N, C-alpha and C positions, 0 to 999 in steps of 0.2 A: 365164445365161438362156437356156430352151432356149424358143424362142419358138413352136416346132410346140405344146408342150404349153399354151403359153397362148393361141395360137391359136383349137386345137381345143375346150379350154375354153370359150373365149368365143362359139364357132358353138354350140355347146349351151347356153349359158346366155340370149345375145340372140338375140331372131328379127332378124336384121341384114336380110330381106328386107322390113322397116317402116323408117320414117323414125326412129321412137321406141326401136325398140332397137336401131339404127346407130348412135343417138347415145350410147345407152348402154355399147354396145359401144367406142366410142370415148375413153368416159370412163374403160372400163375399161384399155382397154391405155394409156393416160395416165399412170394412177396405176401401172401395171406399168413404164413406163419411169421416172419420178420415183423410182421404189424398186427400182432395178436388181438390186443388192444383194442383197436381201430376198428378191426374186421369183427371183433365180438359188439361194440355198440354197433355196428351196421346191419348185421344180425338179427340182434335183439329189435333192433327197430321195426325191422320187417315181420320180424313175429310177433310183434303187439297186437295187431288185428287180422283176421280174416280177409279183408280187403288187400293189405300191404301183401299178403302173404302168396294170394294170388299175384300180384303183380310184381312182385319178384321172379315169380316162379314163370309169370308170361314175359317178364322182360329182365332175364339174368344181365344186361349189359346195364345194371344198377349198382352189380356187383363188382364187375368187369373195370366199371368208369372208376373204381376207388382204390383200384391196385394200378392203375397207368395213367402218366402226364399227358393227361387230357384237359380239355375246357380251355385251358390256357397258360399261357410260357409262364412255368415253376411253380407250378401248384403243386402243393404239397397232399401228401396221403390223410391229413388231418381236414387238409381245407376240401379236398373233392369230398368224403365222407360227410363233412358238414353241407357243401353243399347237394350233395343227392337227398341227404333228409327235408333240407330245406326246400327244396323245390318239391318232392312228395307232399308234404305237410302244407303249403302254398296249394297244392293243387288240392285236398281230402277238404282245404277250409274253404275253396272256391267252386269249386269242380264236383257235378254228380256222381256218384255212384257209379252209374251206369256209364257214364263218360269214362270215367278210369278205368274200367273195365274195356272199355270200348277201344282208348287207346291203350294201354298196356297191358291186357290180360285176356284179348281177343282168339281163341284158337279154332282154326280146322283141321280136322283129322289128325289133332295132338300138338300141329307147328302152330307157331304165331305169326299171325296174318296183319295183326296192328292196324285197325279199322283210320276211316278218314272222316273228321269231324268238320263238314261243310260250312264255310263261314260266309260265302261268299260266290253267286254263280251266274254266269249270262251267258245267252250263244253266241259264238263269234267263226263266221261263216262253216257253219255248221256241225261244230265241235263246242263242248262248256269250255270255256273260258272261270276260274273256279278258287279259291282259295281255301285252302283247308289245313285244320292241323292234324300231324300224325308224327310219328315216332318208328324209326326204325335201325335198323344195326347199320347202318350206312351214316347215320346220324349222333352216332354218339358218342364219336372225338369230340365234339364242339357243341353239345348238348346234350338236353332230358327232353325236348319237344323241338320240333318244328312249324316253321308256317311255310307253308308250298303252294307255288303259282304256276297252276297248271293249264295245257290246253290238252284237253282230250287225256291220253296218258301222259304225255311228254311234260316235264317237270322243266319249267323255264326258270324258275329261280327260288330260292328255298334260304330262308332265316334260319341257323339253328339255333335255338338258345334254352335259357332256367329263368325259372324263380328262387330271387333270392333276397334278404335285405341288402339296404343300399349301404354304402361305404359308413354310415354312420351309424348302422344297427338300428335305425329307428321305423323304417317305412320297407314295404317289401317293393322291389323294382324287377324291371323287365332286366337281363343281361346277355346279351346276344354274342355267340363264340365263333360264327361265321357268317355270312353271305355268301351262295355260290350262286352262279348261273350256268345254263346249258352251253357250250361250245360250238351245237350244231344249229341256233337260232337265229342266227343274223338276220334273215328274211324277214322272221316270223317277229321278231322282237321291232324290227322298223315299221311295220305295217300296225301292230300293237300300238307303238309310239303314235302313229297317225291317227286311229281311230281313239286316243285319248287326248286326241289336238295337242299335241308336242307333249304330254307329261310320260315320262320314260318310263319300261316295264320295270328296270332294278328302283326307280323310285314308288312304282305302283305296291311291288310288294314290300317296301319299308313300309308307305302309307298302312298295309296290312298291320304290320308290326304295333305300329301307334295306335290304330282302331283296338285293336286288342287290350293294350295298356289300358286305353282310355274306358272299355268297356270294365275293366279289374278294379277301375279306379284308382291305378300307376300315376306316378306324378314323376319318373324316373327311368329313364331308358340307360342302361352301359353297351355300349359295340366294343369289340376288342381292336387293336390296332395293331400293326401289321406286325409290330415289336412285340405284342404281346399276343399274338395267335400262338395254338397249341403248338403247331409243328415249328415253330422257330426253337424248339429244346432239341430239336432232331436235324436242323437245316445248318448246312455253314452258313458263319458270319459272312460269307463275300455272296450269299447266293440269294437276289433278290424274290419276295412271291411275284407271284401274276396276277395277282388281284391287288390296288391299291386301298386297303380300307379306309385310310384316313382323309383318302380325297376327296371321299363319298361321304363320310361323316362330317366333314366339314360342310360337303353341299349342302348338306341336310339342317345345319344348323347348329352342329356339334361341338362343343368345346373338350379339349384334350383335358382329362381329368389332372390336379393339381396333386390329388394324395396318390393317383396310381398313373402311371402315364400310360399303362400297358392298355387304358381304357378310357373311350370319349364318354362324354355326357351328353345323350342328345335330349331335346325337350320332346314333349308326349304328341304336344299340339303340332301341326306344322302351320307356318306364316302363309295365309294369305293376302295377298296386294287388294287395297281398297282397288277399286275400279278407276277411281279419282290417279291414282299413281300408274295409270299402265296409257298408252298410246289409245285413241279413237280404233286403229285398224286392229287391235290387240283385243279389245273387251268384248265379242263377240265369241273369239277361241275360250277366252278364259272363260266366261260364262257358263258354255258347254260343258267345260273338262270340270269346273267346280258343279255341275248339276250329277256330272258322271263320278264322282268321290262323294258327293251327298248319299247317292242311292248305294253304295259301299258301306256309306257308316249305317245307313239304314236297314242293309242286310245283316252286316254284323250285330246289330241291337237284335234282331230278330232271331238271329240262328243262336246269337249268345245266349240270350236266354233259355233255350231249350238246354242248354250244358251245365249252367250254372245253378250254384244251389238257390232258394228263394232268397231275394233280397241283395243279393251280390253284384246282380248287373247294374252298373252307371250308365244309363242312357244319355245319346247327346242331348246338348241343350239345342233347342228351336233357335236358328241363326235369326236376329232383327231383323225387323222388315226396313230394306232401302229406302230411303228417302225419296 
C-alpha cells in the first residue's frame, strides 16, 4: 500500500487545517488501514503508468470512492476498487491520453479544474446549449464521469456514470449511478421541450448517454433504481427519494434487471415510431424532432472522434431512405 499516494489524496480531499476535516481524514486513513490489501491493489494500479499517476494526483476522488459507500446501495470495498479500475481501464482502451488528462488531470495554478469535453452544442436564445463530459468533486458519489446538459453556465441535467463489464462479465457497459436536474429551471425546461418539438429535456440528456454508448460500441446501459441508489445506505427506510428513477427508466424502455433489482437494463437505441404509426397531425412534429436528434447524432460522431483512439468510434449508420 503506497502511503504517499494515500496521504496526498487525503490532503487534497479533506481540509485538515479544520477539526471537521481532520476527523474525516483520520476516518479515511483508518478505512485504508482496515482494508490494506484492497488499497494496495488500488495504489499499485495507479502507479503502473505515468498517466495513471497523473490521474490519481489530479483526481484523488478515485481513492476516496473506494473507501466510502458510493456508486450504489451495498457496494463493498472490493466492489468499488474493481469498479474504479474497470472504469480507468476502459477509458485507457478507448480515449486518447489527452482526453484523459483533460478530464482527470487538468490543473491551473496547482488546482484541479477538470476540463469539459464538448459533444454537442448549438445556440439557444443567445446562449450555448450543450452536452459535455466532465468530472468534478460533486459528481464523485454516483460515478466516475458525467454527461451534462447545460445552457450557458447553468447545468440543467446531468447523468453520473461509469464504465464496467456487464453482469455477465463479457462486454463493457455503461452504468448510471444517478440522474439529476436543476431545481430552478422549470421555465427553461418547458421552453426547451417546446423547442425540441415535445421531446422532454430529461429525455434529451438520456438520448446523449445513449449516443455516447453507441459511439463506443456498447450494447447495454444499466441504470440504478430508487432502491439501488447509493444514498439508500444512509436514508431511513420510510423516506422516499424525490426522483423516481424507475418510472423514468421504464418510460425509456428499460426493464428491471432479473439478476440485480438495484438496476434497470436499458436499450442503447431509442425506439422511433414509424410515420405510419402516427396520426397525420403528429407527423410533421415528429419529423422535425427526429431531424434535431439526428443533428445531435452527427455532432457526437464528429466530436467523439477527437477524443477517441483511432478505430474506436462507432459511427451511426445512415438511415434507410423513406419509401
